[in-house]
Structures are given as C-alpha cells and as structure tokens.
N, C-alpha and C positions, 0 to 999 in steps of 0.2 A: 579507509574501508572500515566499519567496524564490524565484527562477525559473530553470530549469536550461537550456544551452543546448548543444545536443548539434551540436557542429562537422563538417561535410560534409566534401568535397575542397577545403582550401585557406579553410574556411570557421571557424576555430578559432581565430582570433587573438586572445590576452588584451588586447591593446592598447588595447580596446574597453573596460576595465572600467578604474576609479580603485584605485587601492593593492589590487592583486590580489597573490596569492601563490600558491602550487602546496601541494597537500597527497595524500599517498597515502591512498589509503580502502583498508581491506583489507574482504570481503564474505565472506559464507559461502560463494558460487559462486567464488572468485578473485579476481584482481586484473580493474578495468575494464582499459579501452584504453589509457588515459591517468594521469597523476594529474590530480585536480580543479584547479581555477585557481578560486580565491574572490576576488570583489572587488564593486563596485556600479556600477550605470550610473544617473544621475542620484538616487544614494541610495537604490537599490533594490539591494538583496543577489541577486548570481548567481552560479551556479555553471556552466564551460563544461568540457567537455570531448572529446578528440579521438578522435570514433570509431573513426575507422582509425591511432591513433596519432598522437603529435607528428611523426613523419616520415613518415606514410603507407606503414606497412610491415605494415598488419594488411588480409589480405583479407576481401571482406564473410561468407563464408562461416566465417570462423575467429574471428570480434569476439566475444568473449565479451558479448553482449549482457544477460544477467540478471546480470553484475557490474555492469554500465555502468549498466542501468537501476534496480538497487538501493543502488549508490552515490550518485546523486542521490538518490532518497528519504532516504537516511540523513542526506545533508549536507542535508536541509530542504526539498528541492524541492516546491512543489504543481502546478507547470504546467513543460511541458517545451516547448519549441520547439527543432525538430529541424530545421536545414539538410542539403539533399541535393542531389546533380544527379542531373536525370532527363531521358531520351528523351523525344521528344515523341510521339504516335500518331497526332495531328492535326492536318491543315493550321492551322488556326488558332491552335495553341500553337507560338508562333513560337520559335527560341532565342534566349536574353535573357530572355523571359518569366517572371517569378514564377508558380507556381502550387501551388492552395491544395486539395489531395485533401478528400474528405469519405469516401471509401470506397476498401478495397483489394481486391486477390486475390491468394492468397499461392499462389506457385507455386516459394515453395522447398521443401527436399527433404532437409535433412540439419543442422536448427540444432535446438538446444532451445526449445520455442515456450512454455513455459510455467513457471512457480514450482510449480505444485501438482503436479506429478511426481514431487515430491521422496519418497524412500520410503527412505532411504539412513540410518541412523542415526548416522553421525558428520556428514553433513551437517542433521540435526535437533538435531543438540546446539547446531552452529553457528549455525543460524537463530534457537534457543531463546536463545544469550548475545546475540545480533546484536538480535534483539527488546526484551530485558530491557535491554540497553546503551544502546537509542535508544527511550526509554517514548515518543517524539512520534510514531513510526510503532506504536508497541503499540496497534493498534485491532481489535476483534472479527475483522474480515478475513484480518486477516495469523495470527492462530490458526489458521486455515484451513488453513496451510502444515501445519501439526503434524498437523491429526486424518488419521486414517486412514478419510477421505472421499473422492469423486470429486466435484470442484471444477466447475462450467462459467459460465464467465464470459462476460454477456449481453456482444455485440460489435456489434450491429447498427446503431449509428453512434458507429466508433469513433475518431473524432476532434474537437474539441472544437469546436460552433459557435459559440460567442458569442467564442472565441479568435481566428477564422475573419473572424468581422462587424469587429473591431478592426484586423485585420491589412488584411484589404482596404480598408477606410475609410481607413487610414493611405496605402494604395497609389496611391486616386485624390486624396488631398491630395498625394503628391511627386508626382503623372502617370507612375506607374510601369506599365508592360503588364502587367497580370495574367489569369489564368483561374484562377476557383472553383467548387468543387463537381465537382471531376474522380477518375474512378476510375483509382488505380495500382494496375500488377501490381508485383511485386515476382519476380525471377529470382534463380537461386542466384548466376549469378555463376563466378567472376570473368569469365568471357568473355560476349561481346555476344550477341545474336540472331542467329539465322540469319532471313534473308528469310521462309521460310515460319511459323518463330514471330511475328515484326511481324506478320505479314499475321495471321495465327489471335489475336493479342491483340487486335485492333483489329476483327475480328469479334467478340471477345467484347464489347466495347463499351469498352475499357481506353483511357483517355488519355494516360497516361503511364507509361514501364516506368523502374524502379530497381532497385537491389542490398539495400538494407539497412532499407528500412522496416518490413518483419515478421523478425524478432519484437518488433521497438521497440515500436510501437503498442500491439502486445496485451500486453504486460508492463508498461508504465504503465496501461493500464484495470486489471490485476490489481490492482495498487497502488493504484488510486484516483488516479494523476496525471494532469490534462488532459494532454493531447497534442495538437502541432500540426506539421505540416510545413510548413516555406519551401520548396519546390521552387525550383530554375532549369532551366529547360529549356536544353538545351545542343545537340540536335541532335535529328533526325527519328530516328535511330536507325536503320533500313536498309530502310525502308519505301518511302520516294517517289524514285521515279525522277528521274534528275537531278538528284541531290545526294549527296554524298559519304557514304558511311557510316561509323558513329561509329567513333572511335580513342581509346584514353586519353589522349592528347598531346589531341586534339580538346578531351575535358572540362575538361582540365586547365585549356588556355588559354581556353576561353572564362569557365571559373568565376573565374578572375585576373581577368578584362576586368569579368565583372559582381559581384564582392565587393563593391566599396564600395557598391553598390546595398543586398546585402542587410544588410550591418553598417547601415546609415542606417535600413533598415525596423527592425531591432534595438532600436538605438539610443532611436527614437519610439515603438517598440510598450511595449517594457519597462515604463518607467513609468505609461505607460493602462492596462496591464493591472493593474498594482500598484493604481492607484487607481481601477479599477471598483468595481462594487460587489460585494461579496463574496459573497452569496447569489449574485446571477446569473452571476457567473464560474464559482466554485468548482462549482456545482451547475445547471448549464443543461439544457438538454434532451437534448444531447448525451452528457451523463455516465451512466454507470454507473446505473441506477435501485436496482442492489441494494443500491450504494455509498452513494448518497444518501439511501434510507431509512435503512441502520443511521445513517447521519451525526445524519439529522433526530432519530433515538430517541434515541441517545445524549445530544445538545444539550438536548433537551427531560427527558430524567431530570435532568442536570446541574442544569437551569433549576430543579430542583424540590427540590434541595439546599442548604440553607442552610449557610453560611461563617460562622464566628465566629473571629475575628483571634486571636492571643495567648491560646488557653484549651484546656485548664486551665493552660497556663504559657506566658510570652513566647515570641514563635518560633513556635508552634504553630496552624498554621490546620485549624480544628475542622470536620470535614463533620457537619453536623449533618442526619439523614435524620429525624427527627421530621418536618421541614415536608412529606417526600415521603411517611412513614405516612399523614398526613391529607389528603394531596391523592387522592382519589380514583382522578382520569383520570391519574395519574402511576404510582399505584398498579398500575392494571389493565396499564398499559402493561409494568410491569416483569415481571409474571407471566405477561401473553400472551408475550412473547419468550421467557422461560422455560419455557413449557409449548411452544411452538413446536419450541424446541431439546431440549428433551427427553423428549419425549409418544413416541417411537418409539425410543428406546433401551433399553428392556427394562430400567430401574432397578426396583430391588425396595421401595429404603428410601432415604428424605432424611433424615440426620442433620443436625441444625442445633446451630449452637454459639450455647452462651450470650452476649447473650440475645438480641439483635436477630435472629442466624438463625432464633431459632422460629418468629417472626413471619414471616417469607419462607418459610422451610420447610416451616411447619405450610400457609399456606395453598398452595402450590403442591401438597403432596402431597395434601391434598385434592383440587385442581382434578385432580392423575392419577390420585387413584383411589388410592395407595399407602400404605405405613406411614410415619411419621414418629417417629423416634429423636430425643432431646434427649442433647447432651453439655453438661456441668454441670460447674460449679467446685465444690471440694472439699466433701465434706456436704452437698450440696443433694439427695441422691437416696436414697430410703429404702431399697431393696434392696441386695442385693448386688451391687457394682460391679468394672469394672476401671478400671485408675489409671496414667494417663500424665503424668510430671514434665516441665516442659520449662524453659527458663533466662529469668530477666527481665533487665532493667538489674541490678536490684541483687536478689542471690537466685534462688529459685525458687518455681513456683508448680505447681497441678496441674488437671487434669478428668479427670471420672470417667465411666462411661456404666452403664447395668446390664447383667451378663454375660449375659443372657439376652435382650439386646435383639434383636439382630444373630447370623445364623445362618451355620454357614461356608459358603461359596461366594455368600451373596448379593450382589447389584451395588448398592452405595452411593455415592450423591451425598451430598457435605459441603456445607454452605450457611453463610454467613455474610452480614453486611453489608460487611465493609470487610477487605481484607489490607494489611496494615503491612511489620511486619515478619518475618511469618510463621511467630512461636512456636507460636501456639496451633494456627494451622491444621495445622501439621505434628505435632502433636501429635496433635491430633484423628485424620488420617491411621493414625498408630502406633496409637490405639485402636481405629477399625475393624479394623486389620490383626490386632491381639493377640485378635480375636475371630472370624475367619478372614475376614472381607470381603473384597471387591475392588471398590476404589474407581474407580468410572466417570472422576470430573472433580471439583475443587473450584471450587465457584462463589461468586463476592461480587458486589454490586452495586459496589463503590467499589474500585478500584485506588490505591493512593500508588505509582507508580513507584521513586522515589526512594528508599524504604526500604527496596525490593528483595525484599519477602515473595514475589510471585510465582517469582523468578527462584529462591527456595530452594527450593520446592515442586518446581519444573522441573526443579531438580539431582537432587531425588530420585524423578525418573521418574514425577511427579505432573502431569496434565494440569488447566490451569486456566484457566477462565473470567470473565471479568469485563464488566461492562457499561459502565462509565465510567473515566475516567481523571482523577486531578486531580495537578497536579503541586504540589509544595511537602511540607512533613510537616505 
C-alpha cells in the first residue's frame, strides 16, 4: 500500500522519509502545488505533497486541488492523510489538540469541486491519455469522467472510519490530547471569520474551521481514495471572549510548536495502516458504497478467470475465460452488470467478435431484447459480406459481416471477451461504420492495459468499457 500525505502549514517536511526523491507529476488538470516527494517510512511507500507549495506561496482559493489529488492517485496512493491547521469553535477543543473530523460543511464559493464536470474535448483527451498511461487507476469508475452523464458521488460519510480509529488509538498510546468525530466547516479564505460568522458556524453545529478541507475530501472520494484529516487546533477563531483573535502569525507559530507531535503520529500510524487488514481498511463502512461494490464485483469476476503462465508461448500470461463460462454465478454477475449498464442506452444491435464475443453478446442481446450480429473471420459467413483487413505482428488478417446485418444509423454495441492490442476491435468498428452504423461503445470483459488496445480505440474516438484489468501480457 502506498500512502499520501498532504502537508499543511509547516507539515510537509520530507525529512521524515527514508531515501526520498522529488518528482514532477503532470496531470490533465495542470501542475499540482508542489513536486511529489517519494520515500519510505518503516518500509512503507509514502508520497508527500505540499498543499500551499514549498514556500507556502499558494493561498487556499488558488490551490489546484484537482491536480493535487489526481497526482497522488497517479503516484499509486490508496490512502491520503491530510494535515492542516484549524480554528476551534468549541471550548473543549483546545489549541494544541489534534482533531479528527468525520463530517464537513462546505462554505467555499469559487473552487473546482469535482472531476465529473469535465466537458472540454481537449481535457477529455488528456484524461484518456492519463488513464491509459496509468492502468493502476484505470477502473470502471474513472471511465465515467469521459462519459457524457451526470455523476452523483455518495458523500454521507466522507472521512474513513477505520483510519480515524487507528489514529485515535495511537493518540491514546502517545498520550496526545485529541477530539474525534467533529464537524469541520471549510471557508473560502484567505481572510479569517468575522465574529458574526464565527458565532453562526457554532450555531450550525460546527466544531472546527479551516480553509482547505474542501474540495480535497470530495475529490478523494470521487477517485476512491480513503481520506482522513489530521487537524491541529491552533486558536479559538474569534468567537471566544477574552481570547486573542486568530492571526496568520499565530497559526504558524502554534503549528511550529506542535509539528513534532503530528510527525510522531504519522511515523507511528503509517506502518500500522499498511499492515492493517486490507479488506477492513480499504473498504470500511465509511467508504463510498458504490466504489466498494464495483471493486467487489471486479475481484469476484477476476477470481473466476484462470491464468495459465507461458501459454501459448513463453512469457505470455493467458487469461482463460472457460472457467468463467462454466461458473453460473460468475456469468450471472457479468451479464447483470452489462444489462444494468446498457438497458437504457437505446442500443439496437449487439455485434459480437468471433468467437467468445458471440457468447457474451448473444446472452446480452437476448436479455435486452435486441438483435445480435456476428463478426466473423474470413470465409465463415454464407451471404454477401463487407470485409475489413487489419495488421498482425506478421502479415494481415480480415474479419467480415453480412452486408445486410446493420442498417444506416443503427446504434451498435461491439463486444468481445478481451482487448489486447486492439487490432481486431478497431477493424470491427470500421466494419460497422462501413455499413452506416453508429458505435455506442466497445465492451470487453478483460482489458490488458500494457498492450494499449484500449488507448488505440480511444485515440480513434471510440468509447471503451471493460469489467476487469489484468496486468502483464
């Protein structure tokens, strides 16, 4: 497991890492706030990002939050621990206390709040490249960035309960004063609150106040990254009588005084998080239920597919779907997912690529009550055909379809069991276009990201969906 740390004011010290190095990470959303510092803590891979830049030069409203979270995801982070300074809105949350929120109220006004508001063609191309270049993040939910659909991400429990439990237990052991399960209100900044605002936020039930928690936590949830804020109370904002109102200098001084406490917490927590039971940590009750279901479905389907090493030749990991085909529970899961995806999409024809595409395509067409068309190797169809040639490693091959099988303007879904280099799939797309069909999407059970077939189809402006990814060739 790789863990990301977002360092707030004074809490982005790379010296807590062993053998660290800095790398520039480019994202489809521009540059993150700083270089990413890669290193290890007790053997666990860690990435540190300075939220405000290395010199604290970026104000809260100008932080490129989308680039920051995407960069950590591309770096392989499955967990983010986000440190920050906060003001206290409650007597019992004393300056110097650590605070672990479980809820937020977003009171910001001018930030990019979601990855799913992407509707720019140039940015879509950049996203396609980023997803194909980083197969470790090429999961079905990420493809939704490129779909022309509204996406609503569950946010009832935005922070991760299991991470919070680990952090609180360590605070007990280290005898650190802390408060847990508090509500954070996030304001735009960079100014601090008026007294009227501070009292208002208290009446709303807010416990702490900060400027950077949103949209960080929201974006992390959209990417399926577990997120927990480690906040340090530095002041009482401006609501408390006979208490000096907050200033930036006060925040920096108190963060400096207590930074070692947060570093000690991180150094202790990171190996425990990495060693914790994967299933319980990665998918605790506070995680996004939709993402949890997608992961469980993917792992279940992958478990039904047999891998045969060094077949048909040395170095090939052959993904054998015959074990999936004979498993009724596995097949039912595959067909249900595909039916749910396409039942309301106005698809008129499913075109299956020889030979295993016939199996999945035929069943799906029957379930959806629509037509099925076979795309076959040369010489296998009895009536007049349209042919499309494509390149092989050595030489050429061709596929054919009956010329009366697809009418002009019909909406077609192309399906096969696996996409590798994408040559056959692209040829199938060209066949459908020759007959005047419109390609809704190309659907595959298995994607082999290293062979870049998906990337080839997307470069040709075809939508691609796959159920599972397998690394290797």
